[in-house]
C-alpha positions as CSV (number, residue, x, y, z in Angstrom):
1,M,8.9,-6.9,-15.3
2,L,7.1,-9.8,-16.9
3,D,3.5,-9.1,-17.7
4,H,2.2,-12.3,-16.1
5,L,3.8,-11.4,-12.8
6,K,2.5,-7.9,-12.8
7,R,-1.0,-9.3,-13.6
8,R,-0.7,-11.8,-10.7
9,V,0.2,-9.0,-8.2
10,S,-2.6,-6.8,-9.5
11,E,-5.1,-9.6,-9.1
12,L,-4.0,-10.4,-5.5
13,L,-3.9,-6.7,-4.5
14,A,-7.4,-6.2,-5.9
15,T,-8.9,-8.7,-3.4
16,A,-8.1,-6.5,-0.4
17,D,-10.3,-3.7,0.9
18,T,-8.3,-3.3,4.2
19,A,-4.6,-3.6,4.9
20,T,-2.2,-3.0,7.7
21,L,0.2,-0.1,7.1
22,S,3.6,-0.1,8.9
23,T,5.9,2.9,8.9
24,S,8.7,4.1,11.1
25,G,10.3,7.5,11.7
26,P,9.9,10.5,14.1
27,A,6.6,9.2,15.4
28,S,8.2,5.8,16.2
29,I,7.0,2.6,14.7
30,Q,3.3,2.9,13.6
31,V,1.1,-0.1,12.6
32,S,-2.5,0.5,11.8
33,F,-5.4,-0.9,9.7
34,F,-6.8,1.2,6.9
35,R,-9.2,0.9,4.0
36,C,-7.3,0.3,0.7
37,E,-7.8,-0.1,-3.0
38,A,-5.5,-1.3,-5.8
39,D,-5.0,0.3,-9.2
40,G,-2.9,-2.3,-11.0
41,V,0.2,-2.9,-8.9
42,T,-0.2,0.4,-7.0
43,L,-1.9,0.3,-3.6
44,Y,-3.8,3.3,-2.1
45,L,-4.7,3.5,1.5
46,L,-7.1,6.0,3.1
47,L,-5.6,7.7,6.2
48,P,-6.9,10.3,8.5
49,G,-5.1,13.7,7.9
50,T,-3.9,13.6,11.5
51,S,-2.3,10.1,11.4
52,D,1.2,9.7,12.8
53,H,2.1,7.6,9.7
54,L,2.1,10.9,7.7
55,L,4.9,12.3,10.0
56,N,6.9,9.1,9.5
57,L,6.4,9.2,5.7
58,E,7.7,12.8,5.5
59,S,11.1,11.6,6.8
60,D,11.2,8.0,5.3
61,P,8.9,7.1,2.4
62,L,9.4,3.4,2.7
63,A,6.3,1.6,3.9
64,V,4.9,-1.9,4.3
65,A,1.3,-2.8,3.6
66,S,0.1,-6.4,4.5
67,T,-2.9,-8.6,4.7
68,S,-3.2,-12.2,5.9
69,E,-2.3,-13.3,2.3
70,W,0.5,-10.9,1.2
71,H,3.2,-8.4,2.2
72,L,4.0,-5.3,0.0
73,R,7.1,-3.2,0.6
74,G,7.3,0.0,-1.4
75,V,7.8,3.7,-1.7
76,A,4.9,5.8,-0.3
77,Q,3.6,9.1,-1.4
78,V,0.9,11.2,0.3
79,L,-1.8,12.6,-2.0
80,Q,-4.7,14.9,-1.4
81,L,-8.0,13.3,-2.3
82,Q,-8.5,15.8,-5.1
83,K,-5.3,14.6,-6.8
84,C,-6.2,10.9,-6.9
85,P,-6.5,8.9,-10.1
86,D,-9.9,8.9,-11.8
87,G,-12.0,5.9,-11.0
88,L,-10.6,5.4,-7.5
89,L,-13.5,4.7,-5.1
90,L,-11.8,5.5,-1.7
91,P,-12.1,9.3,-2.0
92,Q,-15.9,8.8,-2.5
93,L,-16.5,7.0,0.8
94,P,-18.3,8.9,3.5
95,E,-15.4,8.3,5.9
96,A,-13.0,10.0,3.5
97,V,-13.8,13.5,4.8
98,G,-10.6,14.8,6.5
99,C,-8.5,12.1,5.0
100,V,-5.6,11.8,2.6
101,L,-4.4,8.9,0.3
102,V,-1.1,7.1,0.7
103,K,0.0,5.7,-2.6
104,I,2.5,2.8,-2.4
105,R,4.6,2.0,-5.5
106,P,5.8,-1.5,-5.0
107,L,9.4,-2.6,-4.5
108,Q,8.7,-6.1,-3.4
109,F,5.6,-8.3,-3.1
110,Q,5.6,-11.5,-1.1
111,L,2.9,-14.2,-0.6
112,Y,2.7,-15.9,2.7
113,R,2.8,-19.6,3.1
114,H,-0.6,-21.1,4.2
115,N,1.1,-23.9,6.1
116,G,4.2,-23.0,8.1
117,W,6.2,-19.8,8.3
118,G,7.8,-17.4,5.9
119,F,6.9,-16.6,2.3
120,R,6.2,-19.0,-0.5
121,E,6.9,-16.5,-3.3
122,T,8.7,-13.2,-3.7
123,I,8.3,-10.8,-6.7
124,D,10.8,-7.9,-6.9
125,F,10.0,-4.7,-8.8
126,D,12.4,-2.4,-10.6
127,P,12.6,0.7,-8.4
128,D,13.2,2.9,-11.4
129,S,10.2,1.7,-13.4
130,H,6.9,3.5,-13.4
131,T,4.3,0.9,-12.4
């Protein structure tokens, strides 16, 4: 992936501190707002350890995170707080007790149009790359 596109996605993800997470699976379609934090082009969300999203992600790791500005589709992985990358602030929040992190490795990033419908830009990621 071109470095300037990766940098652009990183900058846009870094502006969000909450995002909507959407998953589907045995717990049906789930859509919820969660605290989030970006590390480069990887997005981390802080979920309660009892969230139905976790059941869905066990059977289908594809997830969508979105804000009013962007839409990120990717492969999710559930991490215990102790196994998060150094420097991540989410695990240090008071509300992190009893929570887990969901790490989303991007497959596709889309920017919404400000006027009208649809997306104004789509950036695809190589699913085999380690971003």
